Structures are given as structure tokens and as C-alpha cells.
TORKOL-4160 file (C-alpha; in steps of 0.2 Angstrom, whole numbers, padded with zeros to 4 digits, m for minus):
80
<pt num="1" X="m0733" Y="0963" Z="0818"/>
<pt num="2" X="m0746" Y="0957" Z="0829"/>
<pt num="3" X="m0750" Y="0940" Z="0836"/>
<pt num="4" X="m0767" Y="0941" Z="0826"/>
<pt num="5" X="m0759" Y="0949" Z="0810"/>
<pt num="6" X="m0744" Y="0934" Z="0811"/>
<pt num="7" X="m0758" Y="0921" Z="0814"/>
<pt num="8" X="m0768" Y="0926" Z="0797"/>
<pt num="9" X="m0752" Y="0929" Z="0786"/>
<pt num="10" X="m0746" Y="0910" Z="0792"/>
<pt num="11" X="m0764" Y="0902" Z="0789"/>
<pt num="12" X="m0762" Y="0911" Z="0769"/>
<pt num="13" X="m0744" Y="0903" Z="0770"/>
<pt num="14" X="m0752" Y="0887" Z="0775"/>
<pt num="15" X="m0765" Y="0887" Z="0762"/>
<pt num="16" X="m0754" Y="0891" Z="0748"/>
<pt num="17" X="m0742" Y="0876" Z="0754"/>
<pt num="18" X="m0758" Y="0864" Z="0756"/>
<pt num="19" X="m0771" Y="0872" Z="0745"/>
<pt num="20" X="m0784" Y="0859" Z="0751"/>
<pt num="21" X="m0782" Y="0868" Z="0767"/>
<pt num="22" X="m0799" Y="0876" Z="0773"/>
<pt num="23" X="m0789" Y="0890" Z="0784"/>
<pt num="24" X="m0806" Y="0893" Z="0796"/>
<pt num="25" X="m0807" Y="0876" Z="0799"/>
<pt num="26" X="m0787" Y="0874" Z="0805"/>
<pt num="27" X="m0787" Y="0873" Z="0826"/>
<pt num="28" X="m0774" Y="0882" Z="0834"/>
<pt num="29" X="m0768" Y="0871" Z="0847"/>
<pt num="30" X="m0768" Y="0855" Z="0836"/>
<pt num="31" X="m0753" Y="0848" Z="0825"/>
<pt num="32" X="m0755" Y="0852" Z="0807"/>
<pt num="33" X="m0753" Y="0831" Z="0801"/>
<pt num="34" X="m0764" Y="0827" Z="0814"/>
<pt num="35" X="m0778" Y="0841" Z="0805"/>
<pt num="36" X="m0776" Y="0836" Z="0787"/>
<pt num="37" X="m0762" Y="0827" Z="0777"/>
<pt num="38" X="m0744" Y="0837" Z="0781"/>
<pt num="39" X="m0731" Y="0827" Z="0777"/>
<pt num="40" X="m0712" Y="0833" Z="0777"/>
<pt num="41" X="m0711" Y="0840" Z="0762"/>
<pt num="42" X="m0725" Y="0850" Z="0765"/>
<pt num="43" X="m0717" Y="0856" Z="0781"/>
<pt num="44" X="m0701" Y="0860" Z="0773"/>
<pt num="45" X="m0709" Y="0869" Z="0760"/>
<pt num="46" X="m0719" Y="0880" Z="0775"/>
<pt num="47" X="m0702" Y="0882" Z="0783"/>
<pt num="48" X="m0695" Y="0891" Z="0766"/>
<pt num="49" X="m0713" Y="0901" Z="0764"/>
<pt num="50" X="m0710" Y="0907" Z="0781"/>
<pt num="51" X="m0691" Y="0913" Z="0777"/>
<pt num="52" X="m0696" Y="0920" Z="0762"/>
<pt num="53" X="m0711" Y="0931" Z="0768"/>
<pt num="54" X="m0706" Y="0935" Z="0784"/>
<pt num="55" X="m0686" Y="0934" Z="0784"/>
<pt num="56" X="m0686" Y="0921" Z="0798"/>
<pt num="57" X="m0674" Y="0907" Z="0794"/>
<pt num="58" X="m0682" Y="0890" Z="0802"/>
<pt num="59" X="m0666" Y="0877" Z="0807"/>
<pt num="60" X="m0674" Y="0859" Z="0803"/>
<pt num="61" X="m0670" Y="0855" Z="0817"/>
<pt num="62" X="m0683" Y="0868" Z="0826"/>
<pt num="63" X="m0697" Y="0861" Z="0814"/>
<pt num="64" X="m0705" Y="0853" Z="0828"/>
<pt num="65" X="m0708" Y="0871" Z="0833"/>
<pt num="66" X="m0719" Y="0874" Z="0816"/>
<pt num="67" X="m0731" Y="0860" Z="0821"/>
<pt num="68" X="m0748" Y="0870" Z="0823"/>
<pt num="69" X="m0755" Y="0887" Z="0821"/>
<pt num="70" X="m0750" Y="0892" Z="0840"/>
<pt num="71" X="m0733" Y="0883" Z="0841"/>
<pt num="72" X="m0728" Y="0896" Z="0825"/>
<pt num="73" X="m0735" Y="0910" Z="0834"/>
<pt num="74" X="m0726" Y="0907" Z="0848"/>
<pt num="75" X="m0709" Y="0903" Z="0838"/>
<pt num="76" X="m0711" Y="0917" Z="0826"/>
<pt num="77" X="m0719" Y="0932" Z="0834"/>
<pt num="78" X="m0702" Y="0937" Z="0844"/>
<pt num="79" X="m0693" Y="0933" Z="0828"/>
<pt num="80" X="m0705" Y="0945" Z="0820"/>
């Protein structure tokens, strides 16, 4: 999977978890919680969705590595 494909899939999953998020307006380097209402429950659901769709289990201690689109891609790319 390329970086671009992964980023696109992450955005698709993000908008499933938080349907009020406009994928086109997500700024890759800014944490999700700083861009829109994304709380700890959203983060948990996001991690579960990533595991379901990509087969990558994210331990709770590493949820901070899912805080932004850039961080997600950097964390997940070597695992996919």
C-alpha cells in the first residue's frame, strides 16, 4: 500500500467514525482533536476500525501516534 492509498483509507475510516468531518478539510500535520471534536471514545473507535480494516492492532499506549493524519501514516505504513 502506498502512502497516498493509506492516507486516503485513513480519511475514509475517520469520516466513518466522525461523520461530521470533511475529509477534504483535514490538515495532515494538525492533531484531529485540534481540528474538530474528536474525543477519547472517537480515538478508541478509530483504532478499532484501523484494526478491522488494515489488520493493525494499535495498543492503547500508542493511541497518541494516531493523533493526526501524518502521524497515522507514519505509524501504520510500515505495518501494512
